[in-house]
C-alpha positions in Angstrom: 149.1 64.0 40.9 146.9 65.6 38.7 146.9 69.3 39.3 143.0 69.7 38.4 142.1 67.0 41.6 144.8 68.8 43.4 142.9 71.8 43.2 139.5 70.1 43.6 140.4 68.5 46.6 141.6 71.8 47.4 138.2 73.9 46.7 136.3 71.1 48.7 138.5 71.5 52.0 137.8 75.2 52.2 134.2 74.9 51.4 133.9 72.6 54.5 135.7 75.1 56.6 133.5 77.7 55.9 131.0 75.7 56.7 132.2 74.6 59.5 133.0 77.8 60.5 129.2 78.8 60.2 128.1 76.3 62.2 130.2 77.5 65.2 129.0 80.8 64.6 125.6 80.5 64.3 125.8 77.8 68.1 127.5 80.5 69.5 125.0 83.5 68.8 122.1 84.4 71.5 118.9 81.7 71.0 116.6 84.6 70.0 113.6 84.9 71.9 110.2 86.3 70.9 109.8 89.6 72.5 107.1 89.3 75.5 104.3 92.1 75.6 104.6 94.4 78.6 101.5 93.8 81.4 99.8 97.2 81.4 97.2 95.9 83.6 97.0 98.4 86.7 97.3 96.2 89.6 94.2 95.1 91.7 94.6 95.8 95.8 91.6 94.1 98.1 89.8 97.2 99.7 91.2 97.9 103.2 89.1 96.3 106.2 88.4 98.9 109.0 89.7 98.2 111.9 88.3 98.9 115.6 89.5 99.8 118.7 88.3 100.0 122.8 86.4 102.9 123.1 85.6 103.6 119.8 81.7 104.9 119.0 80.8 102.4 116.3 77.8 100.0 116.1 75.1 102.0 117.9 77.5 101.9 120.8 81.0 101.6 122.6 83.3 98.9 121.8 84.9 97.4 124.8 86.5 94.3 123.6 87.8 93.3 120.2 89.9 90.5 118.6 93.3 90.3 117.2 92.4 91.3 113.5 90.3 94.2 115.1 87.7 93.6 112.6 85.4 91.5 115.4 84.0 92.9 119.1 81.9 93.3 121.2 79.7 96.4 121.9 77.5 98.2 125.1 74.9 100.2 124.6 74.6 103.9 125.0 72.3 103.9 127.5 71.1 101.8 130.4 68.1 99.8 129.7 66.8 99.8 133.0 67.4 101.3 136.3 65.4 98.8 138.6 64.6 95.6 137.1 64.5 92.0 138.0 66.5 89.5 136.2 62.8 87.6 136.1 59.4 87.4 137.2 59.7 84.1 137.7 62.0 83.4 140.8 62.1 79.3 140.8 62.8 78.9 137.0 66.1 77.2 135.9 66.9 78.0 132.6 70.0 75.4 133.1 72.0 76.4 129.6 74.0 79.7 130.9 77.5 79.9 130.4 80.1 82.7 131.7 81.1 83.6 128.3 78.3 84.0 125.5 75.2 86.7 127.2 73.9 86.4 123.5 73.4 82.2 123.5 72.2 82.6 127.3 69.7 85.6 126.1 67.8 83.3 123.4 67.9 80.5 126.1 66.2 82.7 128.5 63.6 84.2 126.0 62.9 81.0 124.7 61.5 79.4 127.9 58.5 81.7 127.5 55.8 82.5 130.2 58.1 85.4 131.6 55.9 88.7 131.4 59.3 90.7 132.3 63.1 89.6 132.5 65.7 91.3 131.9 66.9 89.2 128.7 63.7 90.1 127.2 63.9 94.0 127.9 67.5 93.3 125.9 66.3 90.8 123.6 63.8 93.2 122.4 65.6 96.6 122.4 66.3 98.7 119.3 68.4 101.7 120.1 68.0 105.0 118.5 70.3 106.3 116.0 73.4 108.0 118.1 75.4 108.4 114.6 76.5 104.9 114.1 73.8 102.9 113.1 70.3 101.6 114.4 70.8 98.0 115.6 68.5 95.1 117.0 70.3 92.7 118.0 71.3 93.2 121.4 71.3 91.0 124.0 71.6 90.7 128.5 75.6 90.3 128.5 77.2 87.1 130.2 79.0 87.9 133.4 82.3 87.0 131.5 81.2 90.0 129.2 80.5 92.3 131.8 83.7 91.7 133.0 85.3 92.8 130.0 83.2 96.0 129.8 84.9 96.3 133.8 88.2 96.0 132.3 87.7 98.9 129.7 85.6 101.3 132.1 88.2 103.9 131.3 88.0 104.1 127.5 83.9 103.4 127.3 83.2 105.8 130.4 85.5 108.4 128.6 83.7 107.8 125.0 80.0 108.3 126.6 81.1 110.6 128.8 82.5 113.0 125.5 80.3 112.0 123.1 78.6 115.1 123.5 74.9 113.6 123.2 72.6 114.5 126.3 70.4 111.5 125.5 73.3 109.0 126.4 74.2 107.7 129.9 77.9 106.6 131.5 77.6 103.2 133.0 76.6 103.5 136.9 78.7 102.9 140.1 76.1 99.8 140.5 75.3 96.4 140.4 74.4 95.2 136.9 72.6 91.9 135.7 73.9 89.4 133.7 72.6 86.9 131.8 74.6 83.7 134.1 72.1 81.9 136.1 73.9 80.0 139.3 70.3 78.3 140.3 67.2 78.5 139.9 66.3 81.6 141.9 69.9 83.3 141.6 71.8 84.9 138.7 75.0 86.6 138.7 75.3 89.9 138.9 78.6 92.4 138.3 79.2 95.8 140.6 81.0 98.6 139.0 81.7 100.1 142.4 83.3 97.2 143.4 84.4 95.2 140.3 83.5 92.0 141.5 80.9 89.2 140.4 78.3 88.3 142.8 75.1 86.3 143.0 71.7 87.2 143.8 67.9 87.0 144.1 66.2 86.8 140.3 63.7 88.6 141.8 66.2 91.4 143.0 66.4 94.4 140.8 69.3 96.1 139.1 70.6 98.2 136.3 70.7 96.2 132.9 73.1 97.3 130.1 72.7 95.3 127.1 75.9 94.4 124.2 75.7 93.3 120.7 78.9 91.6 118.8 80.1 92.9 115.7 
């Protein structure tokens, strides 16, 4: 075989081998990645929503019931709105749409009837509390019998808060009967006895204490 031809073939194979080695090395090298810009933004956090507890002084009164979130509940007023007041000055006037659990809707139904010169619901509906350090509000209502029962269930915390708030103008709940906004007939309505812890029905013309409630 011609020497030059052999030499040319050897050079060709050597070049091919070098090419193969370089290709393999390139394939095995780590893939280059575009460097990522570090995140320099400060993480944002939603503001914490305050939670409330039974016995808290809040929203113009004392918290006596809260839902599981602690952000919604019911508040009883710091004072009695009246100590001798009939449920209504119309003793045979059926509202017909009251219930055991929603004093706000009961109050609106009673108030919406009109023609009442005086009623427990009207007194609560038109009540605006003084500022006892937790704000002034005018969305009070006459509690349902179920809501008064919740006040009774939290009686210890409510009484303790009302007795130790340092304000001589506020009054604890009396151990007597308080009107609810739940009626039982055209002539009778429910009241709650804080002397016995029981609900009863009596003549709308009878006189009982009145304490307002509001929701938050």
